[in-house]
C-alpha positions in Angstrom: -10.4 -5.9 20.7 -10.5 -2.1 20.6 -11.8 -1.1 17.1 -9.0 1.4 16.8 -6.5 -1.4 16.7 -8.3 -4.1 14.8 -6.9 -3.1 11.4 -3.3 -3.2 12.6 -3.3 -7.0 12.3 -1.1 -7.3 15.5 -1.7 -6.7 19.1 -2.2 -3.1 20.3 0.5 -3.7 22.9 3.1 -4.6 20.2 2.2 -1.6 18.0 2.3 0.8 21.0 5.6 -0.7 22.3 7.2 -0.4 18.8 6.0 3.2 18.3 7.1 4.3 21.8 10.5 2.7 21.5 11.1 4.1 18.0 10.0 7.6 19.2 12.2 7.5 22.3 15.1 6.3 20.1 14.7 9.3 17.7 14.8 11.6 20.8 18.0 9.8 22.0 19.6 10.2 18.6 18.8 13.9 18.4 19.9 14.6 22.0 23.3 12.9 21.4 24.2 14.8 18.3 22.9 12.4 15.6 20.9 15.1 14.0 20.3 16.6 10.6 19.0 20.1 10.4 18.1 22.5 7.7 15.8 25.4 7.2 12.9 24.9 9.6 13.4 21.2 10.1 15.4 18.9 12.3 15.5 15.1 12.2 17.6 12.3 13.6 20.6 11.2 11.5 19.9 7.5 11.3 22.5 6.9 8.6 25.3 8.5 10.6 24.3 6.5 13.7 24.1 3.2 11.6 27.5 3.8 10.1 29.1 4.5 13.5 27.7 1.4 15.2 28.1 -0.9 12.2 31.1 -2.9 13.5 29.6 -3.5 16.9 26.0 -4.2 15.6 27.3 -6.5 12.9 28.9 -8.7 15.5 25.8 -9.1 17.6 24.9 -12.7 17.1 22.0 -13.7 19.4 19.7 -16.1 17.6 16.7 -13.8 17.8 18.7 -10.8 16.5 20.2 -12.7 13.6 16.7 -13.9 12.7 15.5 -10.3 12.9 18.3 -9.0 10.7 17.8 -11.8 8.2 14.1 -11.1 7.9 14.6 -7.5 7.1 17.6 -8.1 4.7 16.1 -11.1 2.9 12.4 -10.0 2.8 12.4 -6.2 3.3 9.2 -4.3 4.1 7.5 -3.0 1.0 7.0 0.7 0.6 3.8 2.4 -0.5 4.1 4.5 -3.6 1.7 6.2 -6.0 1.9 4.7 -9.4 -0.5 5.9 -12.2 -2.9 7.2 -9.6 -2.9 4.0 -7.6 -1.4 3.3 -4.2 0.7 0.2 -4.5 3.4 -1.6 -2.6 6.8 -1.4 -4.1 9.6 -3.9 -3.3 12.7 -2.4 -1.8 16.1 -3.6 -2.9 19.4 -3.7 -1.1 21.7 -0.8 -1.9 25.2 -2.2 -2.5 26.6 1.2 -1.6 25.3 1.0 2.0 26.5 -1.0 4.9 24.2 -3.7 6.1 23.5 -1.9 9.3 22.5 1.2 7.4 20.1 -0.8 5.2 18.6 -2.7 8.2 17.9 0.6 9.9 16.4 2.0 6.7 14.0 -1.0 6.6 13.1 -0.5 10.3 12.2 3.1 9.3 10.0 1.8 6.5 8.2 -0.5 9.0 7.7 2.5 11.3 6.4 4.6 8.4 4.0 1.8 7.2 2.6 1.4 10.7 2.4 5.1 11.6 1.1 6.3 8.2 -1.3 3.4 7.6 0.7 1.5 5.1 0.1 -1.9 6.6 -2.7 -2.5 4.1 -3.9 -1.1 0.8 -7.3 0.5 0.1 -8.0 -2.7 -1.9 -7.9 -4.7 1.4 -4.6 -6.4 0.6 -2.8 -7.3 3.9 -0.1 -9.6 5.1 -1.0 -9.8 8.8 1.5 -12.4 9.9 4.3 -10.8 7.9 3.5 -7.4 9.2 3.6 -8.6 12.8 7.0 -10.3 12.2 8.4 -7.2 10.6 7.3 -5.1 13.6 8.7 -7.6 16.1 12.0 -7.8 14.2 12.3 -4.1 14.0 11.7 -3.7 17.7 14.5 -6.2 18.4 16.8 -4.3 16.1 16.1 -0.9 17.7 16.7 -2.4 21.2 20.0 -3.9 20.1 21.1 -0.5 18.6 20.4 1.2 21.9 22.7 -1.2 23.6 25.8 -0.7 21.4 26.1 3.1 21.9 26.4 4.1 25.6 25.6 7.8 25.0 22.4 6.9 23.1 21.5 4.3 25.7 21.9 6.8 28.6 19.7 9.4 26.7 17.1 6.8 25.9 16.9 5.7 29.5 16.6 9.2 30.9 
């Protein structure tokens, strides 16, 4: 295994596919008007997108996608935070003021942040390799399903 990927605790192919898909999805969101912008910064408006596709996404019921949704909702990715000078994982909780699609996509974004910013393990060596891989696989399934429920985003993604 390439030493650059040995600490991901998943295949390099899976990590690269997830990151490329996520990146392309952010491009598609921004290019189709799902965008937030303020002084010197622009980013995709994931919440707006999630709320607009909620009805269609909520009705998608393939066995694999339901399992992916359930994993993220019932066992969300933990988020790295700094507490008393120590980097720790903090549990994320469901926000009763958000639709489930919005929360699922928020958790997908946490998975992306953990993978991209090195949050799949702590400096202490704590790691959940099987869980990390399952979260990335589930997040990838969710992004791909999101692409399919919005034709404009799908067309931009595929260009």
